[in-house]
Each structure stands twice: as structure tokens, then as C-alpha cells.
N, C-alpha and C positions, 0 to 999 in steps of 0.2 A: 670345520676341521677336515682337511683333505686326507684321503686314504694314505696310510703309511707315514703321516707326519706326526712326529712326537713333540708336543708342545713343551714338554718338561726337560728337554735336553737329551742327553745320552739315555738310551733305552734302559740301562741298568737303574737309573734313578726312579723308574716306575716300580721296582721291586719293593715289597714291604720290608721295613726294617725288621731285623730279627731272623731273617732267613739265613740259614747256614749253608755253606757250600756242600758239606757232606750230606745235608738233608736233600739238597737239590740233586745230587748224584744218586742217592739211594731211592728217592721218590721223585723222578723228574716230572711227573704229572700231578703231584699233590704237594702244595706248600701250605703250611699253616704256621702261625706264630701267635704268641700270647704276650701281651704287655700288661702291666698292672691295671686292675679294674675289670678283668675279663669276666668275673662272675657277678658283677654289680655289687660286690661288698662295699660297705661305706668307706672303710679305711683305704683300700687300694684305689678306689675310684676317685679319690681326691687328687691323685696325681697320675692316673692311668690314661692310656691312650686307646684302650679298647681291644677288641678281638676281631680278627678277620680270618676266615678260612677261604682259600682260593683253590679251586679245583680246575684242572685243565683236562677235559674229557678226551675220549679217543679221537674226536674230531678237532681237537685243539681249540675248542670254543671257550673263551675265558668268561668267568662270571664271579661275582663276589657275594658272600652271604654273611650276615652278622646280626647280633642281637640288637634290640632297640637301644637307642641313645648311643650307639657306637659310631665313631667316625669312620670314614671310608679310606681305604688304602687301595691303590690301583695295582693291578698285576698285568703281566704280559703272557702271551701264549709262548709255548716252546715247540720248535720244530723237532719231532722225535728222531728225525734222521740225523740232524746235526747237533741237537741239544743246544741250539742257539735261539735267542729271542727273535720272535717274528714281529716285525713292525706293524703289518696290517692288523694282527691280533691285538697289539697294544692299543691301536686306535679304537677297536671295538671295546676293549676293556675300559678305556677312558670314558666312552659313552655310557657304558654300564655303570661305572662308578659314580658319575655325576647324576645319573638317573636315580640311583639309590640315595645319594646325598640329598637330591631334591625332595624325594619322598620323606626322608627323615626330617628335613627342614619343615615340610608341610605339616607333619605330625606335631612337631614341637610348637609351631605357631598357632595351631588350632586346638591344642590340648589345654584344659584348665589346670592340669597337674602333670606336666610332661616328664618330670624326673622323680615323682613320688615323694616330694618334700613339702607338699601342701602349703600351709600358711607361711612357711619360711621364705618362699619365693615371691619377691615384690616386683622386680623388674627383670628383663631378659634381653640380652644382646648376644647375637650369634656371629661367630667368626670361625674360619677354617684355617688351621695351621698344619704345617708338617715339620717334625723335629729335624735338626741337622743330622745327616746320616752318619756322621763320625762320632756322635755322642752315644754313651751307653743308654739303655732303657731307663725310664723313670723308675726310681726306687721308692716305694711307699714307706712312710715312717715319720718320726719327729726329728727334725734336724736343726731347729733354731726357734727362738722366741720372736723373731722378726723376719718377714719375707718381703723382698723387694720384687715387684713386677714391673719391669722396665721395658718400654717399647721405643724402638728407634724408627722414626718415620724417615724413609729413605727417598732419595732422588730417583728419577726414572733410570732403570738399569742398575740401581744400587745393590740389590740383593747378592748377586754373584760375587763381586769383589769384596763385599763385607763378609760374606760367609767364608771366602777364601782366607781373609785375614784372621777370622776366628779359628779356622782350622790350624793355622800355624802356631797360635799361642794358647790354645785352649788347655792343653795338657799342663802347661806351667801355671795357668790360673786356677785350674781345678785342684792342683796340689796345695795351693794356699788356702782356698776356701771352696766349699762344695757348690755345685751347680745343679739345680733341680732339672731344668730343661732350657734349651734355646731352640727357637723354631722360627720359620718364616711363614708369612701369611699367603694363603692361596686365593684370597678374595680381597676386595677393597684396595686401598692404596698400598704401594710397596712398603713393607715394614717387617722388622723382626722383633720378637719379644723373648726375653729371657726371665727366668724366675730363679732367685737365689735366696737361700736361708742365711741368716746371720744370728749370732748369739745376742746381739743388742744393737740399738741404733748407734751408740758410740763406737762399738767394734766395727760396724759397717764403714764408718768414716775412716777409721784407722786402716782397715784393709784396702779401701780404695786409694788412700794416700800412698801406701806402700807399693801398690801395683803401678801407680804413675811413676814413682821414684825408680822402680826397677825396669821401666820401659816396656811393660807388657800391657799397659793400658794408656791410651786406647789402642785397639788392635790396628795393624796395618790396613790401609784403605778405608778405615772407619770414618774419620772426620770428613774426607772428601765426598763420601756417599750419604752422610746423614744430614737431613734437613733440620730436624729437631728431635728431641727426646722427651718422653714423659715417664714419670715414675709414680707407682702406687705402693705405699708401705702398708702391709697387711699384718695384723696381729691375730694369730689363731686363738679362738676361744678355748679356755681351759676345759670346757665340757665336751670338746670334740672327741669322737672315737679315736683310739690309739694313744690318747694322752694319759699321763699319770699311771702308766703300767697297764692300761686296758688291753686285754687280749685281742690282737688283731684278727684272730680267727673267729671272733664272735662279733656279729654285726650289730645287734641291739642299738637303741631300743626299737623293736618292731612288734606291733601288737596284732596286725592282721595281714595275711598274705593271700594274694590272688594268683591263681594258676590257670592260664588259658589252655585252650585245646587246639584242635585241627579245624580248618586250615588257617590259623591266626597267629598273631603275636600279642604282646601285652596291651596293645592299643585297644583291644576289644573292650577293655575295662574303662576307657576314657569317659563315656557318658555317665556311668555309674559312679565313678570316683569323683566326678564333678559335683555330684549331689550329696556325697557323704563327707562329713567333717572328720577326716581320718588323717591327721598329720603323721601318724605312725604306720601307714600302710606301705606295703612293698609288693611289687609284681614279680613273679617268677615265671619265665617262659621255659617250657621243657626243651631239651636239646632237639633241634630240628624244627621246632614250632616257634620260631622267633628268636632262638638263641643258637649259637654254633654247636655243632655236634663234636664232642671231644674225640680224639683219636681212639679207635677201637671201641667206641661206645656202641653196644648192640641195639639200643633203641627198643627193647622188648618191654612187655608189661612189667616184669620184675625189675628190669634196669631202670625204668622211669620211677618206680616206687623207691628204689634204693637212692636214686639221684635226689628225690625230694626229701627223703629222710636226712641225707647228708647236708642239704641246704638248711633244713630246719635245725639240725644240730649246731650249725654255725651261728644261728641266731642266739642260741644259748638260753632261751626261756620259752615256755609254752605260748602258742599263738592261736588266734582264730584263723582257720584255714578255709578258703573259698575256692572251689574248683569247678571248671566247666568242660564238658566233653571229655577228651583224653585227660585233661587236667582234673575233671570231676571224678573219673574212675581212679586216677592216681591218688587223689585226696582220700577217697574211701579206702584204698589199699593201705595207705599210711595210718588211717584211723583204726584199721583192724590190726596192723602190725605194731605200731608205736603210738598208742594213745597218750603216752607220757609227754610227747612233744606238742600236744594240742591243749587248748582251752575249750575249743569247740570246732566243729567242721560243718561245711555247707557243700552239697554236691547236687548236680542234676542228672547224674549217671548211675543211680542205684539200680535201675532196671536191667542193666547189662549183666548184673550178678545173679539175676533170677534164673532158676533151673530151666524155665521155659523160653528164655530169651534166645532169639535168632538174630544175627547181625542183619542190618538193613542192606538193601540191594547194592548200594555203592561200596560198602565195606566188603561185601562178598566179591565184588569186582577186584578190589585191591588185594584180596586174599588169594586170587587166582593167578598163577604164573602167566606171564606175557600179557594177559588181559589187564592185569593190575598196572604193569609198566605203561601200557598204552593209556590207561585211564588217568594216571597221575600226570602223564605228559600233557594231556589235554587240560587238566585242572590247573597245573602249575605253569603252563606255557603262555605264550603271547607277550605283548608289551605290558609295562606297568599300567598304562592307561587302560588296556583291554582287561587286565585282571582287576583293576579298580572297579570298572563297570560291573564285572561279574560279582565281586564282593558286595557291592551296593544292592544288586538285585537279589542275591541269595541270602545274605545275612541281614539286610535291612539297615546297615550302618550308613552314617553320613559320609560325605566325600573325604573329609580329613582322616577319619578312622579307616575308611576303605583304602585310601592311598597308602597309609602306613602298612596295613596288612598286605596289600599287593606287593609292596617293596620287600616284604619278608618271604614271599612265596618264590619258589624256584626249584631247581633240581634237588637241593639239599632237603627241603621240606618234603619233596616227593619220596626221597629215600626214607625219611622218618615215617611217613605214612605207611609205606609198605612194611617196614620193620615192625611197627607197632601192631598193625592189624593182622599180619601173618603170625605174630606171636600170640594173638588173642583168639584164634579160631576155637570155637566151642568144641569140647566142653571146658576149655581153659578158664573162662570167666565164671561159669557156673561152679566149677570146682573151687575157685577162690571164694565164691559166695557162700560156701559152706561155713565160713568163719564170720559171716555178717554180724552175728550177735556180739562179737568182740568190739565193734565200733560203738556200742552203747556205753562204753566206759567214759565217753565224753559226750556232751550235748551235741546233737546233730540236727541238721535241717535239710530236708529233701525238697528241692525246688522242682515243681512239676508243672510244666507248661502243657496245657491240654492239646495244643497243636504240634507238639514236638514228636516227630516220627522216627527219630534216630536212636533213642535209648530205651525202647520198649513201650508197651502199652501202659496206659495210666494205671491199670490194675496191677501190672508187674511192678511198677515203680512204687506204688503204695504198699504192696506186699513186702517188698525189699526194705522199705522205710520202716515198717513195723518191726521187722526182724532186727534192724540196726538200732532200734530204739529212737528213731528220729522223728521230729515234728514234721508234718507234711504241710507244705504251702502250695495250694492249687492256684495257678495263674490261668484263668479262662481265656482262651483265644490266643495265648502266647506260644510261640514256637521255640525252636532250639536256642536262639540267640536272645534270651530274655533280658540280658544286661544292656542291650541296645534297643530292644523293641519296646520295653516299658521300664526304663531306668528309674523313673520316679516311684513307681509301685515297688520295685525291688529294693530301692534304698529304704523305704519305709519298713519292708519286711525284715531286712537285715538289721536295721537299727532296733526294731522290736525284739528280734531273736537274741541279739547280743545283750540287750538290757535284761531279758529274762535269764540269760546265762551268766549274769553278774559281771558283764564286761562294761566298764565305763566307756560310753560312746557319745560322740557329738550328734546333734540332731541332723536329720536329712534336710537339705536345703531345697527350696521350691524350684 
């Protein structure tokens, strides 16, 4: 790709769908948009297109950040002098976006449970699409008993005239019957795919016949560009979420939730989940640590606790909660504040609540103005390949997990690191630890790796565990990233703990 060349046509086509002109005028260097599926809830994610936050910093350097399993949307830089798109920046953005997409593809291909649906996933086929830019965002919900997924395989050069024909007639067609989405492929052979709901198969035939009689089907330029078409008729199962009056704000059924920490995303759990028989598991990445940071989210200790409480309230029933690092301290904060949301909890970060705990040297760097900014720039900087090597060395993760984590790292995670650790300067954590006894309201497990130097001495962690009424599990020779360093042992530990806590759980696999 040569500098300044825009392979997608007019530079405006690189802008994410959902950006409003007034937003661009009010915040010319920050664009963000949300489409259904932004928080990984089961109902919206069925038709959602993900979340992307795009920041253009003071040097007009574009970059993209998004949570795991979210597709990529490309952005362009803006010249602050003219408020016009800058083509060289768009080229850089294209490179960034495809690097992120490659990292996500790598994670999916090497993960035993890439989407948290366990035994329900038998086969996997990956394709990248972009919705037609003149259509409204996908709306989650129940719209019919039959869905047709129709793909038009186009001749070379066929997408542009076909999309133009759709643009002229789509409003008339949507008035007659709803359209979930129409989109064109960004990889593979030229093709467009659309998804429509219908009340029944018979009604589908009647609607199609009326559209032909009224001259709005096929669209102009369609037959000349289409080589062939294929259709799949899908019948949604009645047990799906959102069916039969199910509250779309409640995710269920979810039995166990895993919350990652710093500097990671949810892929850190891949080796462990591959060994656990947990079809009802879900990963939650804290904002900035693998998930987008909502507008005006402060990222403090209290804000992360409130965020996790809100996510658990959406699930609608008590869960077994497992947390690591920042996720581990947040899990314990929820166990102290809202034990009613939990069946049990697991954390490796109890030591940070001990009155004698002092933050580790790296955290103290992050808590120091200017020095912290320099430190996170080093940690979060470099290419994805360079960050992958660092993650493999420091965390002990294999390349597929490390690549996914490296893809989630960047300036947004750097801001999340500074916000959290600067809000946690002692005595903040030790003051919160005065309430440790409240966590004993639910069964707890303290995971204590003897080589972990980040979350307090072994004696601090054991002392805090006793105050919280938690069972102590000592992992000799294991460090901070226990879920990747000895996933087989940890799977056995969790399975035994849940069995003792009266949680029906499948066996650990070898």
C-alpha cells in the first residue's frame, strides 16, 4: 500500500458508521461509537457489530482499540488546522486496523473456546464484512420466526454497482419488510450478504413475489453483477435469550465469570478455560484492560468495582467470580460490597488490602507524575510483534495468547493503568481492607503463587485470606500469571473448590 493511497475509495468511507457530524465538530480529535453487542451481552451480540473507540492524539496519530472478539473499523486522522481528513494518516490507520484484525484472527484460531460458548461451537468459519453505510445500525430483538441469510457472489467489480442499486431501492423494500443487515465482504471473493427476518416461509415467498411485481426486486445493476446466489434458512431456537419475553438486560445463563487484569485482555484465560468443562462461563474485561473505556469513565478503584457490580446485576443471578490482578482486587471489592451477587469468589490479590502492603516498584512508577507516563509508553509501545515477545517473556503465555494480549495493549490501556494505580495509592487499599471480613459472606478462595512478587508477601496474602474467611491455595514456584503457568493444576483447584461450594461443575480435562 503506497503512502496516501486509500484502497477503499473516498476517504470518508473509512469513517466508522455511527459517527455524527455534531460529534465530530464538538470533539474533532475523539470519535467513538457503539453498535449493538458493545458489552458482550448475549442478546445484543447476536446482531451486533461491536465497539470501536478511535482517538486522534495531539500529533494526529490514529489508532484503534476494542474489546476481544470485536471487529475492526478503520479511522482517519484529522488535520486540526483544516478539520479535513489526512490521507497519509488514513494509510497508517489502515495498517493499524489490519494488524489488530490479524491479532484477533490469531486469537480465535488458536483458542479452544474463543467466544465463551464452549461445547456449543462445533465448526468455525471467519469472514470480514462491512455494513452498507446508508443503512441504520443493527437493532437487537426478535423480528420473525424465519431468517434468510442470502449471499450474492459477484463478478469482479460487482460490489460498487450492486450497492448503488441497493441504495436507490432500499427504503421502499424496508417499508414492506424489515432488513436486519446488508453488508459487503472485505476478504475472499467479491460478495454481499444480507439477513432478513420473515414471519414464516410462506410469507417469505409472498413478500418476494410482491417485490418482483412492484419492480423493486431485483435492484438495478443486480443481475448484471451477480454470478450466483446462495441462501440459508435459519430457524432461531425457542430457548434463545430475548425469546418469550426474556428480559434483554439480563444475560443468563452464566454460572462463572472470569475478570482479567493488567496488562491483559480476556485471552489470558484461554489455557485455563481449555481445561475446564464450563459451557456457562463468561469473560469480563475491565474498561481499558481489553475492553473500550466508556466516555467519562474515571477508571478508579471505586469505578471498576461499580462497573463489575453493574455487569453482574445484568446477569441476574449469583455467579462464581474469578479475578486476577486488577480484576482480582475488583472481585474482592465486589465480594465485600455486594456478596448477594455471588455464589463464590476467587482472587489472587488479597495481599494489596493488608495494612502493611506497599505497592511494587512498577506500580510506584505509574503512580508518579511524568515518570508514570514514560513508563506506560514503554510498556504499551512498539509494534504488535514486539509487544507479543514481551508478553511471552514476562507472562509466560504461548504465542497465540500473547498475540491477542499485545493487540489489546496501547495508549488506551496505558491511560487505564495510570488511572487505576493513581487512585490506589496507599492508604486507599488498606482502608478498603478494613472491611475484608464482609467477604466471608460467600465462600472464597485465595490463590497464592509463592513466586508472585506483585500482590504482597505470602504472609500478607494468607493473613488477608483468613480475615476474608477464604480457603488458601498455595501454588509452589508459581508466579503472578498462574492461569497460564500451571493451568492444569489451577483447573483441578477450581473444580475442587466449586464442588465444595456446592457448585455443579464439570471435571478438569487433561
